[in-house]
N, C-alpha and C positions, 0 to 999 in steps of 0.2 A: 492101204488106207493110211492117210496122213496121221501123224501123231497128234493127239489132242494138246491144246495149249495148256501150260501149267499155271495154276493160280499160286502154287507154292512148290518149290523144288526141295526135296529132302537133302539135308546135309547132316553130318554127325552133330550130336548134341554139344552145346557149349556150356562152360561154367558161368557162374555169376559174374556180371559186369560191375564196375565201380558205381555206375549210375543206379544200379538196382538197390543200393544200400541207402538211398535217399528216402528214409522213412521217418515219420514223426510218431514215436511209440508211446509218448508220455500218457496219453489218455487211456490207451489199451491196457498198459501195465497197471495204472492206478485203478482202473475199473475192475481188473482181475483181483486186486487187493480188497476192493469193496465186497465183491462176491465171496471172497474168503472170510471176511468178517461176518457176513450174513449166514453163510453155510455153517460156520462154527456154532451158531445158535440153534441150528435145526437138527432134530434127530436123524440118524442115518437112514432110517426107512423112508423118511419124507424126501430126503435128497434122492434116494433111489427111485421114488415115484416120479420125481421130475425127470430124472435121467431116462426112465422108461418111455415117457412121452416124447422126449427128444429123440430117442433111438427109433421110435416108430415114425416120427416125422422124417428123419434122415432116410430110413428105409423106403418110405413111400416116394419122397421127392427125388431121390437119386435115380429111380426108374422113370418117373414122369418126365424129367427133363430130357431124357434120352428117347422118349416116346416108346419105351419098352412096352408100356400099356398106357391107356388114357382113361381118365374120369375127371369129374369136376371138383371144384374146391370144397363143395359140401360133403362129398364122400371122403375126401382127404381128411377133413376135420373130424368126421365121424370115426374113421379108423384110428386117428390119433387119440381120440378121447376114449373109445370103447375097446380098442385092441384090433389086431389083424385077424379078421374073421370073414370068410368068404360069404357068409350069409348077410353081411352088411353091404355087399356090393351088388346092386341090381344087375340082372343079366343084360338089360338094354343100356346100361350106363358105361360100359367099357367095351373095348375092341377084342377082348379075349374072354374065355370062360372065367367066371369069378374064382373058381378053385385054383386055376393056373395062376391068376394074378396074385391071389393071397399067398400061394406057395412061393412065388418069386419074391414078394415083399418079405415073407418070413425068413427066407435065406439071406436077404440083404440086411435084415435086422440082426440075424445071427452073426453076420460079418462084423457088426459093430462090437459085439461081445468078443469076437476074435481079435479085434484091434486092442480092446482094453486088456485082454489077457496077455497079448504080446507085450504091451507096455509094462504090465505088472511083473512079468517074468524077466524084464530088462533084456529082451532079445535084441540082437543086431539085425537090421534089415538085410535080406538076401534075396536073390532072384528066385530061390526055391520057395520062400515065403510068399512072394508076389504070385507065384503060380498057384499056391494053395489058396490064396485069397480069391483069385479068379475062378478057380474050380468051385469054391463055396458059393460065390455070388451068382454063378450062371448055371448051376447044376440042374435047375428045373426049366432051363431054356434049351429046347432040343436043337434048334437050328439058328443059323446066322444068315443075313441077307448077303447075296453076292451077285456077281455078273458072270455070265457064261462067255464062251469064246465068240459068240455072235453079238455080245453087248446086251443080252436080255437079262432082266433081273431073275434070280433063282434063289432058292433056299438051300443052304448046304449044312451038313451036320456040324455042330459046334464041338470042337475038341476042348474039353474042360482042362484048364491048367496047362495047356500046351501052346507054344508059340505058333504063330501063323505059318502056313506053308505056301500061301499064295498072296500076292499083293492085295491090300484092302484100301486102295486109293479112291476116295469118293469123287464123283463128278458133281460139280456145283451147278446151280440153276442156269448159270450163264454158259455152261458147256465146258468150262475149264476144270482141270483135274488138280486136286490137292494131293500131293505126293508124300506118303509116310515112308518110314524106313523099309527098305526091301527085305524080304524074308531072310536072305542069306546073311544079313548084317545084324539081325535082331539080337542074337545071343551076346555078341561082343558089345553092342550098344547098351544092353541091359546091365552087363557087368560094369561098364563105365558109369552108368547112372547110379548104381549102388555104391561104387567106390567114391564118387563125388559126394553123394549124400552123406556117407559116413565121415568124410573129411569136413563137411559143413557142420555136422553135429559136434565134432571135436573142436571146431573153431567157434562154436557158440553163435551161429547165424540165427538171426531173429526168426521166431517160429512162423509168423505169417509170411515172411519172405521165403523161407525154406519150403513151406507148404506150397507156395505158388511156383517156385522153381521145380520142385519134384513133380508136381501135377503137370506143368506144361511140358517139361522135357519127356516125361512118360508118354504124353499124348503125341509128341513129335515122333516117338518111336512107334507107337501103336502096335505093340508086340503081339496082341491076340487078334483073332479073326473078328471077334465082337466082344462087347463088354468093357472096352478100354476106358470109356468115360466114367463108368461106375468104379472101376479099380483106381483110376486117377484120383477121384474124390475120396476114396478110402485111404489112399496113401497120404493125401494132404491131411485127412483127419488124423491119421496116425501121428504125424508131426505135432498137430495141435493138442491131441490127447496127452502126448508125452510132456508137453508144456504145462499140463494141468488145466487146459481149456476144453472147448467143446468140439465134437465132430463137426465137420464142414457141411452145413445144410445149405445147398443152393436151391432155392425154391423155383419152381417152374415159372413163377411170375417174374423172376429175375433173369430169365434165360437170355434175353437180348443183351443185357449188360455183360453177362458172363461170356457170351460168344464174342462180343466186342473186345473184352479184356483179353481173351485168348488170341484174337487177331492182332492186338497190339503186341502181345508177347511173341507171336510169330514174326513180327516186324522188328523185334529186338528190344521192346520196352516192357519189362516185366512189372513195372510199378502199378499199372491199373489193376492187374490181377491180384497183386499183394494187397492193394488198397481195398478191393472188394472182399477179399478174405478177412481183412481186419474189420470191415464194416459188418460182416456176418457175425463175427465174434462179439462185436459191441452189442449187436441186437440180442444175441443170446445171453450175454451177461445181464442186459437190462431185463430180459424175460425171466431169467433165473432169480434175480433179486426180487422182482415183483411176484412171480408165481411161487417162489419159495415161501414168501409171506402168506400167500393165499392157501397153499397146501398146509402150512403150519396151523393156520387158524381153522381150516376146515376139519383138521384131524383132532383138534382139542375139544374137550367138553367145556361147557360154560364155566364151571368152577375152575378149570385149569386156565382158561383165558383170563379170568379175574385174577388168579394168582400170578399169571405171567405179566399182566399189566402192572400189578404191584411191584414185581421184581424189576420191571423195566424202569419204573419211576425211582426205585430205591437204589438200584445198582448201576443202571446203564445211562440214566438221564443226564448226569453231569458230563460224562464223556461224550455221548452222542450229541448233546446240545451244542458243544463246541464244534463238532463236525458239521452239523446242520447250519450253524451260523456261518461257518467258513464258506459253505456252498452259496448261501444267500448273499454274502458279501461279494463273492465273485460275480454272481448274477447281477447285482446292482452296478458293479463296475462295468460290466459288458453293456448294460442298458444305457448308462450315461455315455459310454463311448459311441454306441449306436445312435443315440440322440444327436450327438454332434454331427455325425455323418448325415443323418436325415435332414438336419437343418441346412447343412451346406448344399445338399442335393435340392432341397426346396428352393433355395436362392437361385441355383443354376437353372432349374426347370422354369421358374417364374420368369427369368430373363429370356429364356428360349421361346416361350409361348406367349409372352406379352401379357402375363396375368396381372391385371390391375383393377379388377372389379369383382363383384359377387358372381358374375356369369362365368368368369374364368379366373380361377385362383388355385393356389397350392398352399396347403397348411400342414403343420406338424403338431401332433398332440402326443402326450405320454402319460403313463401312470407307473410309479415305482412300487415295489412291494411294501414299503413302509407307509404308503398312502392307502389306508384300509378301505376307503370308499372307491377310489379309482382302480385299485387292483382287481376289483370284481368285474370290471368292464370287459367286454369282448369274449366272455367265456364260450358262447356259442361258436364263434369263429375258431377258437383254439381247439375245442373238442371236435368240431366237424373236420378241421384240417387233419387232426391226428387220426381220424377214422379212415382217411383216404388210403387206397391200396398201396401207394408207393411209400407210405409212412407206417400206418397201422400200429399204433402204440397207445398206451393209456396216459392221457394228459390229466394232470391234477392241478389246475390253477387255484383251487381252494387253499392249498398248502403254501404255495409260493407263486407269485405272478407279477412280472413287470412287463410292460409293453410300450412300444413306440409305433406311432401311426403316421403315415404320409398320405394326405388326402389330395386328390386330383379332381378338381371341378372344372368341367368344360361345357360347351354348349350341348354335347351329346350325353352328358350325365355325370354322375359322381362315382369315382372309383377310389378305393383305399388299399394301400399296401400295409399290412399289419405284421410287425415283428413281435413275437411273444416269447418270453423266457418263463418257464413254469416247471413245477415239480413233475417227476415221472413216477408212475405206478400209484396204486391206491394208498400205500403207506409211504411217506416221504422218508427215504433213507439216504439222503444226500446226493441223489441223482437229479440233475437239472437238464432239461431239453430246451432247444430253441427251434421254432418253426417260423415260416413266413408264408403268408397267403395274400392273394389279390382277390377282392370281391367288389361288386358293384351294388349301389343302392338305388332302389326304385321308389319314386315318390308314391306313397299310398294315400296320404292326406297331408294336411299342413303340419302335422305333428310327428308323423312316423315315416321312416325310410326303411323299406323292406330290403333285406340282403338277398341278392341273387348272384348267380354265376361265381360262386366261391371256388377257387382252385389253389392248391399249394403251388408256390413258386420256388421252393427250395428243393433241390434234387434229393436230399436226404435230411433226416433229423440230425441237428447238431446236439451233442450231449457232452456233459462233463460231470465230474464228481468231486467230492470234498477232498479226495486224496491228491488230485492233480494240482500242481503249482499254478497260481493265477497267471503268471507270465506265459506259461505254456498254453493255457486255455485261451488267453487273449490273442496269441499268435494264430492259433487255429481258427478262432472265431472271426478274425478280420478277413481271412480268405473266404470263409463260408458266407459271411455277410455281403461281401462284394459280389460274389457270384449270384447269390439269391436276389440281390437288388437289381442286378442286370437282367436276370430272367423276369423279374416282376415288371420292370419298366418296359422290356420288350413285349411282354404279353399285353400290357396296357396300351402300348403304341399300336399293336396289331388289332386291338379291339376298338380303337377310336374310329 
């Protein structure tokens, strides 16, 4: 039988490349500082409550993304909120018995505690610890999928905490084989992995980069018969926890980007994976800052809230007002910069399409935060964009809102590209987000234009905070704005 074509040939793991260090860390580091400020105001038990929810989400998602079990987003949210309980999983909602699924998730949640204990004890990573981690995370999984000598799928007993004895090279849908480390090389490669990681730690390699490197090189080895993806995310989480950040939660909804980032790393470019890990951390910092405030308010009695409000105004208001004003000033600067780009774009498009009358024209409009009337415009579009699955955050245009709009009127209708800079979370703590959407307006009568077909055109939420230097924010924003505008114009062109 002819040997199957290889989609990827195994080779020994490599160290970090010079190009891998091309990271912009200013926002992530400043955001971490904002969370430190917020966390210092919260009682320990309330921080623990947030961490418990995070742990449950990590435990659930790390199995969902590997298809260890399956169920829908509603059950995921229920388990996150109520706890890991088999009675909350309907028998017809998953591909395994609810008791088995709950048991696997519970073990994965325990693994998070195992990681925090490891960091608290200041232990050095070792191959024996990685084996312990694998045994803990898979102990309720009796078998692993394999292929017999005739190429037929079979289930084989899973050896907990033991390196593989047989190749585990998957065959892709196109028939090509992805080749991982051969069994006889695993022990030596794992020793090299650990030695390189310890050297990186001594050299102070950035946490998001080291998490990406350790995760990817581990998956290249694929040392265990099964469970390698879960262990890889646990090892990445270990690096991030040591930095004082959050465990790495890769949601099943982000699976496509995650796999694409791993493919890029296979091809020698680790930056997309590091960027995704950084984006996940930004999301969780934002959630922590927002949810931390919600947890605090929910836990306090009315009289305590009144007391806290008084203390905020007496002790914290002077300091935080300067912080909030700094964020608002940066937001206004970005809005004015965007306005210039929108106007230049308007002129270019007008010339290209021959816009010279009411039937075919391009216009730009804007509202800055200090204009109290116009800042309230477009709240529906902003909130609706924030609700979409690829963004999913709490937009607060009441606290801060500047916007710039590019209107495109042709014979086929009227479309608008809206850039919005607005506060994040229910209580404004100096976090500002930017989104961009494209929507169309349908004539309902002479006075009203109904909004239809609203879609985000930004790949992700842009965010900054009062701690980050304005020059750093502007540099990042320029790239995000350019990419989002291109996506918006392309979507408009395809819809014409």
